[in-house]
C-alpha positions as CSV (number, residue, x, y, z in Angstrom):
1,M,-22.6,-0.5,15.5
2,E,-19.3,0.7,14.0
3,A,-19.6,2.5,10.7
4,R,-17.7,0.7,8.0
5,L,-15.7,2.4,5.3
6,K,-15.7,0.8,1.8
7,S,-12.4,-1.0,1.2
8,G,-11.6,0.9,-2.0
9,L,-12.1,4.3,-0.3
10,W,-9.9,3.2,2.7
11,V,-7.1,2.1,0.3
12,S,-7.3,5.3,-1.6
13,A,-7.0,7.3,1.6
14,L,-4.0,5.2,2.7
15,V,-2.2,5.9,-0.6
16,R,-2.9,9.6,-0.3
17,Q,-1.8,9.7,3.3
18,C,1.4,7.9,2.4
19,D,2.0,10.4,-0.4
20,R,1.7,13.3,2.0
21,L,4.2,11.5,4.3
22,A,6.6,11.0,1.3
23,R,6.3,7.2,1.7
24,P,5.8,5.2,-1.4
25,A,2.6,3.1,-1.4
26,V,1.5,0.8,-4.3
27,V,-1.7,-1.0,-4.8
28,L,-0.5,-4.4,-5.9
29,K,-4.0,-5.9,-6.3
30,K,-7.4,-4.3,-6.3
31,G,-10.1,-6.2,-4.5
32,A,-13.8,-5.9,-4.1
33,P,-14.5,-2.1,-4.0
34,A,-17.1,-2.2,-1.2
35,S,-16.2,-5.1,1.0
36,G,-12.9,-6.7,0.1
37,G,-10.4,-7.5,2.9
38,I,-7.1,-5.7,3.0
39,V,-3.5,-6.9,3.4
40,V,-0.9,-4.2,3.9
41,V,2.7,-5.3,3.3
42,L,5.1,-3.0,5.2
43,R,8.5,-2.8,3.5
44,G,11.2,-1.9,6.0
45,R,15.0,-1.8,6.4
46,A,15.0,-5.2,8.2
47,G,12.6,-7.0,5.9
48,R,8.8,-7.2,5.4
49,S,5.8,-7.6,7.6
50,A,2.3,-8.3,6.3
51,L,-0.7,-6.9,8.2
52,S,-4.1,-8.5,7.7
53,Q,-7.3,-6.7,8.4
54,V,-9.4,-8.7,10.9
55,R,-12.4,-8.2,13.2
56,D,-12.2,-9.0,16.9
57,G,-14.8,-11.0,18.9
58,E,-16.9,-7.8,19.2
59,G,-16.7,-7.0,15.5
60,R,-14.3,-4.1,15.8
61,L,-11.7,-3.6,13.1
62,G,-8.1,-4.5,14.0
63,W,-4.9,-5.6,12.3
64,M,-2.9,-8.8,12.8
65,R,0.8,-9.2,12.0
66,A,0.1,-12.1,9.7
67,T,3.8,-13.0,9.1
68,G,4.7,-13.0,12.8
69,E,6.1,-10.4,15.1
70,G,9.5,-10.0,13.4
71,P,10.4,-9.1,9.9
72,V,10.5,-11.7,7.2
73,D,12.1,-11.7,3.8
74,Q,10.4,-10.9,0.5
75,E,9.8,-14.6,-0.3
76,A,7.9,-15.2,3.0
77,A,5.8,-12.1,2.5
78,D,5.0,-13.1,-1.1
79,A,4.1,-16.6,0.1
80,Y,1.7,-15.2,2.7
81,V,0.0,-12.9,0.1
82,A,-0.4,-15.8,-2.3
83,R,-2.0,-18.0,0.4
84,A,-4.3,-15.2,1.4
85,L,-5.4,-14.6,-2.2
86,K,-6.2,-18.3,-2.6
87,R,-8.5,-18.1,0.4
88,D,-10.0,-14.7,-0.7
89,P,-9.6,-13.5,-4.3
90,D,-11.4,-10.2,-3.4
91,L,-8.5,-9.0,-1.2
92,W,-6.8,-5.7,-1.7
93,I,-3.0,-5.9,-1.5
94,V,-1.1,-2.7,-0.7
95,E,2.7,-2.4,-0.2
96,V,3.9,0.6,1.8
97,D,7.4,1.9,2.6
98,A,7.7,1.7,6.4
99,P,11.4,1.8,7.4
100,E,10.7,0.7,11.0
101,L,7.8,-1.6,10.1
102,I,5.4,0.7,11.9
103,P,2.1,1.2,9.9
104,P,1.7,4.8,8.7
105,F,-2.0,4.7,9.7
106,E,-3.8,4.2,13.0
107,A,-3.7,0.4,13.5
108,R,-5.2,-1.3,16.5
109,M,-3.2,-4.5,16.7
110,V,-5.1,-7.6,17.7
C-alpha cells in the first residue's frame, strides 16, 4: 500500500518548493488538513491550466489536466474551481506561477 501524505503537509511542501524556485505560489483555499483533495492552478504565459489530484484504478496518486490539454483563460479556470468546490468543499486550491504550464513538482499525469 502506498503511504499517503496529509494534504495540508503536501500543500505546505509545494509552497516551500515554489519559494525555493522563486515561483510565487498562493493557497487560495484551505481544505481538510488530513484528507482534502487538491487542485493546483498553473498560471502561465499562455493562460491557465487546472490540475486535479486523482487516483488511478490501482489507487496510485496521479494528476489530471481538469481544464483540458491546452491553456484556458482566467474565467474558465475559475469556473472549474467553483464547480469542483461545489462537489467537494474540503478541497485545497493552490495557484502556482508556471510560465510553461509545467507543474513545479513531480506529477504523474493520468
